[in-house]
BALOBA-1460 file (C-alpha; in Angstrom, 3 decimals):
// residues 109
<rec num="1" residu="x" x="-27.189" y="42.144" z="-172.597"/>
<rec num="2" residu="x" x="-26.425" y="40.344" z="-175.820"/>
<rec num="3" residu="x" x="-22.851" y="39.162" z="-176.037"/>
<rec num="4" residu="x" x="-20.802" y="40.555" z="-178.910"/>
<rec num="5" residu="x" x="-18.573" y="37.457" z="-178.764"/>
<rec num="6" residu="x" x="-14.855" y="37.404" z="-178.053"/>
<rec num="7" residu="x" x="-13.314" y="40.882" z="-178.151"/>
<rec num="8" residu="x" x="-10.619" y="41.466" z="-180.748"/>
<rec num="9" residu="x" x="-7.914" y="43.085" z="-178.648"/>
<rec num="10" residu="x" x="-4.481" y="44.336" z="-179.755"/>
<rec num="11" residu="x" x="-1.205" y="42.825" z="-178.618"/>
<rec num="12" residu="x" x="-0.619" y="43.388" z="-174.888"/>
<rec num="13" residu="x" x="-0.136" y="45.294" z="-172.769"/>
<rec num="14" residu="x" x="-3.622" y="46.725" z="-172.240"/>
<rec num="15" residu="x" x="-6.101" y="46.756" z="-169.357"/>
<rec num="16" residu="x" x="-9.185" y="44.766" z="-168.413"/>
<rec num="17" residu="x" x="-11.990" y="45.953" z="-166.153"/>
<rec num="18" residu="x" x="-13.738" y="42.885" z="-164.771"/>
<rec num="19" residu="x" x="-17.249" y="43.586" z="-163.472"/>
<rec num="20" residu="x" x="-18.817" y="40.646" z="-161.639"/>
<rec num="21" residu="x" x="-22.381" y="41.111" z="-160.423"/>
<rec num="22" residu="x" x="-25.395" y="39.379" z="-158.964"/>
<rec num="23" residu="x" x="-28.598" y="40.838" z="-160.428"/>
<rec num="24" residu="x" x="-31.822" y="41.531" z="-158.568"/>
<rec num="25" residu="x" x="-35.089" y="39.954" z="-159.757"/>
<rec num="26" residu="x" x="-36.743" y="41.380" z="-162.895"/>
<rec num="27" residu="x" x="-35.357" y="43.530" z="-165.699"/>
<rec num="28" residu="x" x="-36.465" y="47.019" z="-164.494"/>
<rec num="29" residu="x" x="-34.865" y="48.636" z="-167.551"/>
<rec num="30" residu="x" x="-31.535" y="46.874" z="-167.084"/>
<rec num="31" residu="x" x="-31.251" y="45.309" z="-170.545"/>
<rec num="32" residu="x" x="-31.840" y="48.591" z="-172.367"/>
<rec num="33" residu="x" x="-29.334" y="50.413" z="-170.177"/>
<rec num="34" residu="x" x="-26.723" y="47.663" z="-170.573"/>
<rec num="35" residu="x" x="-26.977" y="47.900" z="-174.363"/>
<rec num="36" residu="x" x="-26.747" y="51.693" z="-174.157"/>
<rec num="37" residu="x" x="-23.614" y="51.487" z="-171.974"/>
<rec num="38" residu="x" x="-21.852" y="49.115" z="-174.392"/>
<rec num="39" residu="x" x="-22.651" y="51.481" z="-177.253"/>
<rec num="40" residu="x" x="-21.497" y="54.512" z="-175.233"/>
<rec num="41" residu="x" x="-18.286" y="52.802" z="-174.096"/>
<rec num="42" residu="x" x="-17.484" y="51.828" z="-177.683"/>
<rec num="43" residu="x" x="-17.310" y="55.548" z="-178.532"/>
<rec num="44" residu="x" x="-14.905" y="56.317" z="-175.673"/>
<rec num="45" residu="x" x="-11.268" y="57.012" z="-176.479"/>
<rec num="46" residu="x" x="-9.165" y="54.009" z="-175.496"/>
<rec num="47" residu="x" x="-11.993" y="51.432" z="-175.589"/>
<rec num="48" residu="x" x="-10.848" y="48.124" z="-177.112"/>
<rec num="49" residu="x" x="-13.795" y="45.757" z="-176.678"/>
<rec num="50" residu="x" x="-16.138" y="43.976" z="-174.301"/>
<rec num="51" residu="x" x="-17.195" y="40.435" z="-173.420"/>
<rec num="52" residu="x" x="-20.189" y="39.586" z="-171.266"/>
<rec num="53" residu="x" x="-22.023" y="36.542" z="-169.937"/>
<rec num="54" residu="x" x="-24.884" y="36.104" z="-167.477"/>
<rec num="55" residu="x" x="-26.259" y="32.932" z="-165.890"/>
<rec num="56" residu="x" x="-29.983" y="32.292" z="-165.455"/>
<rec num="57" residu="x" x="-29.576" y="32.838" z="-161.690"/>
<rec num="58" residu="x" x="-28.418" y="36.433" z="-162.323"/>
<rec num="59" residu="x" x="-24.666" y="35.994" z="-161.835"/>
<rec num="60" residu="x" x="-22.832" y="37.872" z="-164.570"/>
<rec num="61" residu="x" x="-19.351" y="38.877" z="-165.645"/>
<rec num="62" residu="x" x="-18.562" y="41.684" z="-168.046"/>
<rec num="63" residu="x" x="-14.976" y="42.372" z="-169.060"/>
<rec num="64" residu="x" x="-14.192" y="45.597" z="-170.868"/>
<rec num="65" residu="x" x="-10.765" y="46.189" z="-172.403"/>
<rec num="66" residu="x" x="-8.968" y="49.539" z="-172.457"/>
<rec num="67" residu="x" x="-5.718" y="50.980" z="-173.815"/>
<rec num="68" residu="x" x="-4.738" y="52.680" z="-170.558"/>
<rec num="69" residu="x" x="-5.647" y="53.382" z="-166.966"/>
<rec num="70" residu="x" x="-6.431" y="56.959" z="-168.042"/>
<rec num="71" residu="x" x="-9.034" y="55.648" z="-170.499"/>
<rec num="72" residu="x" x="-10.599" y="53.610" z="-167.667"/>
<rec num="73" residu="x" x="-10.712" y="56.671" z="-165.381"/>
<rec num="74" residu="x" x="-12.334" y="58.735" z="-168.153"/>
<rec num="75" residu="x" x="-14.998" y="56.053" z="-168.654"/>
<rec num="76" residu="x" x="-15.691" y="55.915" z="-164.917"/>
<rec num="77" residu="x" x="-16.197" y="59.719" z="-164.940"/>
<rec num="78" residu="x" x="-18.540" y="59.735" z="-167.952"/>
<rec num="79" residu="x" x="-21.770" y="61.403" z="-166.764"/>
<rec num="80" residu="x" x="-24.137" y="58.939" z="-168.481"/>
<rec num="81" residu="x" x="-22.115" y="56.039" z="-167.114"/>
<rec num="82" residu="x" x="-22.278" y="57.558" z="-163.621"/>
<rec num="83" residu="x" x="-26.087" y="57.694" z="-163.829"/>
<rec num="84" residu="x" x="-26.155" y="54.020" z="-164.853"/>
<rec num="85" residu="x" x="-23.805" y="53.161" z="-161.971"/>
<rec num="86" residu="x" x="-26.155" y="54.801" z="-159.466"/>
<rec num="87" residu="x" x="-29.175" y="52.994" z="-160.928"/>
<rec num="88" residu="x" x="-27.237" y="49.736" z="-160.671"/>
<rec num="89" residu="x" x="-26.443" y="50.297" z="-157.000"/>
<rec num="90" residu="x" x="-30.064" y="51.191" z="-156.186"/>
<rec num="91" residu="x" x="-32.021" y="48.876" z="-158.477"/>
<rec num="92" residu="x" x="-30.185" y="46.252" z="-160.524"/>
<rec num="93" residu="x" x="-27.474" y="44.679" z="-158.386"/>
<rec num="94" residu="x" x="-27.661" y="42.753" z="-155.136"/>
<rec num="95" residu="x" x="-23.869" y="42.849" z="-155.060"/>
<rec num="96" residu="x" x="-20.981" y="43.513" z="-157.415"/>
<rec num="97" residu="x" x="-17.198" y="43.590" z="-157.558"/>
<rec num="98" residu="x" x="-14.943" y="45.512" z="-159.941"/>
<rec num="99" residu="x" x="-11.388" y="44.462" z="-160.641"/>
<rec num="100" residu="x" x="-8.873" y="46.237" z="-162.871"/>
<rec num="101" residu="x" x="-6.003" y="44.206" z="-164.311"/>
<rec num="102" residu="x" x="-3.149" y="44.801" z="-166.705"/>
<rec num="103" residu="x" x="-3.040" y="42.174" z="-169.452"/>
<rec num="104" residu="x" x="0.580" y="41.180" z="-169.920"/>
<rec num="105" residu="x" x="0.117" y="38.330" z="-172.397"/>
<rec num="106" residu="x" x="-2.599" y="36.492" z="-174.273"/>
<rec num="107" residu="x" x="-2.942" y="33.422" z="-176.435"/>
<rec num="108" residu="x" x="-5.726" y="31.406" z="-177.971"/>
<rec num="109" residu="x" x="-7.099" y="29.795" z="-181.056"/>
């Protein structure tokens, strides 16, 4: 997945969904689906942005930012997203971990 850079988020509080994964060998349609999911998420109510990075060995972290826990639940229930989740479990990921966090403060340059 191509990285859109650093997400431009509003002032906290908001939520982050941190998806850490170890990919299987080969693409198997992963790149196209990842791009599709970013585009689909960007049209979801409450979506604030996304940041993603993947190492050559397949370890990756994607952080999506959301206005509320309700927005996160709605994204998780999206039917196209559910199909991608199932494909990920069966085909694309050796292992993964999802963490949801409330962002209380932020700072940077």
